[in-house]
C-alpha positions in Angstrom: 75.0 89.8 67.5 78.0 91.9 66.4 78.5 95.4 67.6 77.2 98.0 65.2 77.6 101.7 66.2 74.5 102.9 64.5 72.4 100.1 66.1 74.0 100.9 69.5 73.1 104.6 69.2 69.6 103.6 68.3 69.3 102.0 71.7 71.2 104.7 73.6 69.1 107.5 72.3 65.8 105.8 73.4 66.8 105.1 77.1 65.8 108.6 78.4 62.4 108.4 76.9 61.9 104.8 78.0 62.7 105.8 81.6 60.5 108.9 81.4 57.6 106.7 80.2 58.2 104.2 83.0 58.7 106.7 85.8 57.5 110.2 84.9 54.8 111.5 87.2 54.4 108.3 89.2 53.7 108.4 92.9 56.6 108.2 95.3 56.1 104.5 96.2 56.9 103.5 92.6 59.9 105.8 92.4 61.4 105.1 95.9 60.6 101.4 96.4 63.4 99.0 96.3 64.0 95.3 96.7 65.2 95.4 100.3 68.3 96.6 102.2 71.3 97.4 100.1 69.3 97.6 96.9 68.5 100.4 94.5 65.2 102.1 93.8 64.2 103.4 90.4 65.2 106.9 91.7 68.7 105.6 92.6 69.1 103.9 89.2 68.4 107.1 87.3 70.9 109.0 89.5 73.4 106.2 88.7 72.8 106.7 85.0 73.4 110.3 85.3 76.7 109.9 87.1 77.7 107.5 84.3 76.9 110.1 81.7 79.2 112.6 83.4 82.1 110.4 84.4 82.1 107.1 82.6 81.2 106.5 78.9 82.4 109.6 77.0 85.2 110.5 79.4 86.6 106.9 79.0 86.1 107.0 75.3 88.1 110.2 75.1 91.0 108.5 77.0 91.0 105.7 74.5 90.8 108.0 71.5 93.6 110.3 72.7 96.0 107.4 72.8 98.6 109.5 74.7 100.4 108.8 77.9 98.4 107.2 80.6 95.3 105.5 79.3 94.1 104.2 82.7 90.5 104.9 83.5 89.6 106.6 86.7 87.7 104.1 88.9 84.0 104.5 88.7 82.1 105.5 91.8 79.0 103.2 91.6 77.3 104.9 94.6 77.8 108.6 93.7 74.1 108.9 93.1 73.4 108.6 96.8 75.0 112.0 97.4 74.5 113.6 94.0 70.7 113.0 93.7 69.6 113.8 97.2 66.7 116.2 97.4 66.0 116.3 93.6 62.6 115.3 92.3 62.6 112.4 89.7 61.3 114.8 87.0 64.6 116.8 87.5 66.7 113.7 87.3 64.9 112.5 84.1 65.5 115.9 82.4 69.1 115.9 83.5 69.6 112.4 82.2 68.0 113.2 78.9 70.1 116.4 78.5 73.4 114.6 79.3 72.6 111.7 77.0 71.8 114.0 74.1 75.1 115.8 74.6 77.1 112.6 74.8 75.4 111.1 71.7 76.2 114.3 69.8 79.8 114.0 70.9 79.8 110.3 69.9 78.4 111.2 66.4 80.8 114.0 65.9 83.7 111.6 66.3 82.7 109.7 63.1 84.4 106.6 64.4 86.0 104.1 62.0 86.6 100.4 62.8 90.3 101.1 63.5 89.3 103.6 66.2 86.9 101.1 67.8 89.8 98.7 68.3 91.9 101.2 70.2 92.3 100.4 73.9 92.3 101.9 77.3 93.1 100.5 80.7 90.2 99.5 82.9 91.1 99.4 86.7 89.9 95.8 87.0 89.9 94.3 83.5 93.0 95.7 82.0 93.0 96.4 78.3 89.6 97.1 76.8 88.6 98.3 73.4 86.4 101.3 72.5 84.1 98.8 70.8 83.7 96.9 74.1 83.2 100.2 76.1 80.4 101.3 73.7 78.8 97.9 73.6 78.8 97.8 77.5 77.1 101.3 77.5 74.2 99.8 75.6 74.1 96.6 77.8 74.4 98.7 80.9 71.3 100.8 79.9 69.3 97.7 79.1 70.3 96.0 82.3 69.1 99.1 84.3 65.9 99.3 82.4 65.2 95.7 83.3 66.2 96.5 86.9 63.7 99.3 87.1 61.0 97.0 85.8 61.9 94.3 88.2 62.0 96.6 91.2 58.6 98.1 90.3 57.0 94.7 89.8 58.3 93.5 93.2 56.3 96.3 94.9 53.2 94.1 94.3 55.0 90.9 95.2 52.5 90.1 98.1 49.5 91.8 96.5 49.4 89.4 93.5 48.8 86.4 95.8 49.0 83.0 94.0 49.8 84.5 90.6 53.3 84.9 91.9 53.8 81.3 90.7 53.5 82.5 87.1 55.7 85.6 87.5 59.3 84.7 87.9 60.3 88.4 88.1 58.9 88.3 91.7 61.6 86.0 92.8 64.7 87.2 90.9 
């Protein structure tokens, strides 16, 4: 599938409502459960998405679009949510994520990007030159990956409770 900005935005604008539908008003075991040591809970994932809205997608897109001087991206802190989300209820995080995403998509739409702009590059700290098109496509795939992760983590909370049906549910062993 080729990248299409309108189709990408259609996915990006739905992520907050998908997560709210999955997580809003659920009891703590669903929100705070994880897959074991060194893994993330749905709470952690929402915090991670919030940090990305603040420091990753639009800030990096701005660096690419400015095309001036140093176009290197600041390394992304994949674990910032552990200090930034502490003590906040999931409802607050879901609201914060929805607000930031709405603002970021408004910015993206205001840019009225043309194909030539989507081919501009910035410098990723690990990958080197990346295009704006690649950055925006990654934003979509990142959202979808974390939605799948939330569903997987939640499913695994019943890994033992499902008994023999585990044989038919590959999500339990991924």
